[in-house]
C-alpha positions as CSV (number, residue, x, y, z in Angstrom):
1,M,77.8,48.9,104.4
2,A,79.5,50.8,101.6
3,S,82.6,52.9,102.3
4,P,82.0,56.6,102.7
5,N,82.8,59.2,100.0
6,T,82.8,56.7,97.2
7,Q,81.0,59.0,94.7
8,P,82.4,62.0,93.0
9,Y,81.4,65.5,94.1
10,H,80.7,68.3,91.7
11,L,81.0,71.8,93.1
12,P,78.3,74.1,91.8
13,P,79.6,77.1,89.8
14,D,78.1,79.6,92.3
15,A,78.9,77.5,95.4
16,V,78.8,79.1,98.9
17,W,81.8,78.4,101.2
18,F,81.5,78.9,105.0
19,I,85.0,79.1,106.6
20,T,85.8,79.5,110.2
21,G,89.0,81.0,111.6
22,C,89.7,83.5,108.7
23,S,91.7,86.0,110.7
24,S,95.0,84.6,109.5
25,G,96.8,81.5,108.1
26,I,95.0,78.8,106.1
27,G,91.5,80.2,106.7
28,Q,92.4,83.7,105.5
29,A,94.2,82.4,102.4
30,L,91.3,80.1,101.5
31,A,88.8,82.9,101.9
32,Q,90.9,85.2,99.7
33,L,91.2,82.5,97.1
34,V,87.4,81.8,97.0
35,A,86.6,85.5,96.9
36,Q,88.6,85.8,93.7
37,S,86.5,83.0,92.0
38,S,82.9,82.8,90.8
39,N,82.0,81.2,94.1
40,R,80.7,83.0,97.2
41,V,82.4,83.0,100.6
42,V,81.4,83.6,104.2
43,A,84.6,84.5,106.1
44,T,84.3,84.3,109.9
45,A,86.5,85.3,112.8
46,R,86.0,86.3,116.5
47,K,86.3,89.9,115.5
48,L,85.2,91.5,112.2
49,T,88.3,93.8,112.3
50,A,90.4,90.7,111.8
51,L,88.9,90.2,108.3
52,S,90.1,93.4,106.7
53,S,92.5,91.5,104.3
54,I,89.6,89.7,102.6
55,P,88.2,91.8,99.7
56,D,84.7,93.2,99.9
57,S,82.2,92.4,97.2
58,D,78.6,91.2,96.8
59,R,80.0,87.6,96.8
60,V,81.7,88.0,100.2
61,L,80.0,88.0,103.6
62,K,82.1,88.7,106.7
63,L,80.7,87.6,110.1
64,E,81.8,87.4,113.7
65,L,81.8,83.8,115.0
66,D,82.8,82.2,118.2
67,V,82.8,78.4,117.6
68,T,82.5,77.7,121.3
69,S,79.1,79.4,121.4
70,I,76.0,77.6,119.9
71,T,74.2,80.9,119.8
72,S,77.0,82.5,117.7
73,I,77.2,79.5,115.4
74,N,73.4,79.6,114.7
75,A,73.5,83.3,114.1
76,A,76.3,83.0,111.6
77,L,74.7,80.2,109.7
78,D,71.3,81.9,109.7
79,S,73.0,85.1,108.3
80,T,74.6,83.0,105.6
81,L,71.3,81.5,104.6
82,D,69.6,84.9,104.6
83,K,72.3,86.3,102.3
84,F,73.0,83.3,100.0
85,G,70.3,80.8,100.5
86,R,72.5,77.7,100.8
87,I,75.9,76.4,102.0
88,D,77.9,74.1,99.8
89,V,81.3,73.9,101.6
90,V,82.0,74.2,105.3
91,V,85.6,74.5,106.3
92,N,86.2,74.0,110.0
93,N,89.5,75.8,110.4
94,A,89.3,77.6,113.8
95,G,91.7,76.2,116.3
96,Y,94.9,76.7,118.3
97,T,97.7,74.8,120.0
98,L,98.3,74.2,123.7
99,A,101.9,73.2,124.5
100,G,103.7,72.0,127.6
101,D,104.0,69.2,130.1
102,T,100.8,67.1,130.2
103,E,101.3,66.3,133.8
104,S,101.1,69.9,134.8
105,A,98.2,70.9,132.5
106,E,95.4,72.8,134.2
107,D,91.9,71.4,133.7
108,G,90.5,74.7,132.3
109,E,93.1,75.2,129.6
110,S,93.0,71.6,128.6
111,R,89.2,71.6,128.1
112,A,89.3,74.9,126.3
113,V,91.4,73.6,123.5
114,M,89.0,70.7,123.1
115,D,86.1,73.1,123.1
116,T,87.5,75.1,120.2
117,N,89.3,72.5,118.1
118,F,86.8,69.6,118.6
119,W,83.5,70.7,119.9
120,G,83.4,73.9,117.8
121,M,83.8,71.7,114.7
122,V,81.2,69.3,116.0
123,D,78.6,72.0,116.6
124,V,79.1,73.7,113.2
125,T,79.0,70.4,111.4
126,K,75.9,69.1,113.0
127,R,73.9,72.2,111.9
128,A,75.6,72.1,108.5
129,L,74.5,68.5,107.8
130,G,70.8,69.5,107.9
131,I,71.4,72.5,105.7
132,M,73.2,70.5,103.1
133,R,70.6,67.7,103.1
134,E,67.4,69.8,103.3
135,T,68.0,73.5,102.5
136,N,70.3,73.0,99.6
137,A,67.9,70.5,98.1
138,K,65.3,73.3,97.9
139,S,67.6,75.7,96.1
140,G,69.3,73.4,93.6
141,Q,71.9,70.7,94.2
142,Q,71.5,68.7,97.4
143,G,74.6,67.9,99.5
144,G,78.0,69.5,100.0
145,V,81.4,69.1,101.5
146,I,82.5,69.5,105.1
147,V,86.3,70.0,105.3
148,N,87.8,69.7,108.7
149,I,91.3,71.1,109.1
150,S,93.1,68.5,111.1
151,S,96.9,68.0,111.0
152,V,99.5,65.3,110.6
153,G,99.1,65.6,114.4
154,G,95.6,64.1,113.9
155,W,97.4,60.9,112.8
156,S,100.7,60.9,114.8
157,G,101.3,62.3,118.3
158,F,104.4,64.4,119.3
159,P,105.7,65.4,122.7
160,G,104.4,68.5,124.4
161,Q,101.0,68.9,122.7
162,S,98.9,66.0,124.0
163,F,95.7,68.0,124.2
164,Y,96.1,69.5,120.7
165,H,96.7,65.9,119.4
166,A,93.7,64.7,121.4
167,S,91.5,67.3,119.7
168,K,92.7,66.3,116.3
169,F,92.5,62.6,116.8
170,A,88.9,63.1,118.1
171,M,88.2,65.3,115.0
172,E,89.4,62.6,112.7
173,G,87.6,59.7,114.3
174,W,84.3,61.6,114.6
175,T,84.5,62.7,111.0
176,E,85.1,59.2,109.7
177,A,82.2,57.8,111.8
178,V,79.8,60.5,110.7
179,A,80.8,60.0,107.0
180,K,79.8,56.4,107.4
181,E,76.4,57.3,108.8
182,L,75.3,59.3,105.7
183,P,73.5,57.7,102.8
184,S,75.4,58.3,99.5
185,S,72.1,59.7,98.1
186,W,72.5,62.8,100.3
187,N,75.7,63.8,98.4
188,I,77.4,65.0,101.6
189,H,81.1,64.4,101.7
190,L,83.4,64.7,104.8
191,C,87.2,65.2,104.7
192,N,90.0,65.6,107.2
193,I,92.8,67.7,105.8
194,E,96.2,66.8,107.4
195,P,98.8,69.5,106.9
196,G,102.4,69.2,107.9
197,G,104.3,72.4,108.8
198,V,102.6,75.6,107.6
199,K,103.8,79.1,107.9
200,T,100.8,80.3,110.0
201,N,100.5,81.5,113.6
202,Y,100.6,77.8,114.7
203,A,104.0,78.1,116.3
204,T,103.7,81.8,117.3
205,S,100.5,83.6,118.4
206,S,98.3,80.6,118.0
207,L,100.6,78.5,120.2
208,K,99.4,78.8,123.8
209,K,101.8,77.6,126.4
210,M,100.4,75.8,129.5
211,A,100.2,78.1,132.5
212,K,102.6,75.9,134.5
213,R,105.7,73.8,133.8
214,H,106.4,70.8,135.9
215,P,109.8,70.9,137.6
216,A,110.4,67.2,136.8
217,Y,110.5,68.1,133.1
218,E,113.0,71.0,133.2
219,N,115.9,69.2,131.6
220,P,116.4,70.8,128.2
221,S,117.2,67.4,126.6
222,Y,113.7,66.1,127.5
223,P,111.4,65.6,124.5
224,T,108.9,68.4,125.2
225,N,111.6,71.0,125.6
226,Q,113.3,69.8,122.4
227,M,110.1,70.0,120.5
228,L,109.3,73.5,121.8
229,S,112.8,74.7,121.1
230,Y,112.6,73.4,117.5
231,M,109.2,75.1,116.9
232,L,110.2,78.5,118.2
233,V,113.2,78.9,116.0
234,E,112.1,80.6,112.8
235,E,114.8,79.1,110.7
236,N,113.4,75.6,111.4
237,R,110.1,76.7,109.9
238,S,111.7,78.0,106.7
239,L,110.7,74.9,104.7
240,W,107.1,74.8,105.9
241,A,104.4,75.3,103.3
242,E,102.8,78.7,102.6
243,P,99.1,79.1,103.6
244,T,98.3,80.0,100.0
245,A,99.6,76.6,98.9
246,L,97.4,74.8,101.4
247,A,94.4,76.9,100.3
248,A,95.0,76.0,96.6
249,A,95.3,72.3,97.5
250,I,92.1,72.3,99.6
251,H,90.2,74.1,96.8
252,R,91.5,71.5,94.3
253,V,90.3,68.6,96.5
254,V,86.8,70.0,96.7
255,S,86.5,71.4,93.1
256,R,88.2,68.8,91.0
257,G,85.0,66.7,90.4
258,G,86.4,63.5,91.9
259,R,86.0,61.4,95.0
260,I,86.8,63.3,98.2
261,P,88.8,61.0,100.5
262,I,88.3,60.9,104.3
263,R,91.9,61.9,104.9
264,V,94.2,64.0,102.7
265,P,97.7,64.8,104.0
266,L,99.2,68.0,102.6
267,G,102.9,68.5,102.4
268,A,105.9,66.2,101.9
269,D,106.4,66.1,105.7
270,A,102.9,65.1,106.4
271,W,102.9,62.5,103.6
272,G,106.2,61.1,104.7
273,L,105.4,60.9,108.4
274,I,102.1,59.1,107.8
275,A,103.8,56.7,105.3
276,K,106.5,55.9,107.9
277,D,103.8,55.5,110.6
278,L,102.0,53.0,108.4
279,E,105.2,51.0,108.0
280,D,105.7,51.0,111.8
281,V,102.1,49.9,112.4
282,K,102.5,47.0,109.9
283,K,105.7,45.9,111.7
284,D,103.8,45.9,115.0
285,L,100.9,43.9,113.5
286,D,103.3,41.3,112.1
287,E,105.4,41.1,115.3
288,L,102.4,40.3,117.5
289,K,100.2,38.6,114.9
290,D,100.0,35.3,116.8
291,V,99.0,37.1,120.0
292,S,96.3,39.1,118.2
293,L,94.8,36.2,116.3
294,G,95.0,34.0,119.4
295,V,92.1,35.9,121.0
296,G,88.5,34.8,120.1
297,D,87.2,32.7,117.2
298,P,89.4,32.9,114.1
299,D,86.3,33.5,112.0
300,Q,85.3,36.7,113.8
301,F,86.5,38.9,111.0
302,K,84.4,37.1,108.4
303,T,81.2,38.1,110.2
304,I,81.7,41.9,109.9
305,D,81.5,42.4,106.2
306,F,79.2,45.4,106.6
307,L,82.1,47.3,108.3
308,K,84.7,46.6,105.6
């Protein structure tokens, strides 16, 4: 089995972008950037009033979209096809953070973050795959790109945001597996974008604290409290990247005419944390190599060439 995303992707000059979560941050910046190009953009948010910063033109379509509703997803995608006839790039950006002590998390709030961050992405992507394979083929170039806005938190976990990390880890594993299902002839490329710190609402209005805190975790020196204290101090976010820089980088990944990797970290912090994590994983592999290789037949790995 060939590795996914091995072929270059060439963005059509009049490409249609469909972006979720455009009320602020990365989604808003990317929609504004695409709106200034020759491409066309569909900017979505839960409320149309949240899209006023995106310029109006005949190349811009603004739609209400709740990614936790299949009906809303289908309506938005149908309206896009009615207006533009195709969808070349889908950017699954809608999401938020749930922070607090995992032990005290309520079932409803834990599932809600998964419904938005993971299942919303899944439901949009499943419909988009058919559009890129079949509808786009009828109106020009078959295929497209699905960009999922993950996080460095889709690679490494940090204290106090276990369900957010679970949603992003799930996003990344699901995306990689789906990418490996698709024949290269379909020209559909999937990519996880892994930003580090970005000056969005991630640490403010998009950060939802758990309804309850567990008394056992009250000590301010405990990891979750240290993490929350760090995030909530504006000065600590001063070196985080601007949303416009993230938007420009995402646009470059899609439009540069090259291969689109499954994972793209953005920001020196994301790149550095992932590089450090890879070093730590290698140390763990080496430390327990004899234990790992002592399980099963030593020729096991040679039989799975189709997965390499």
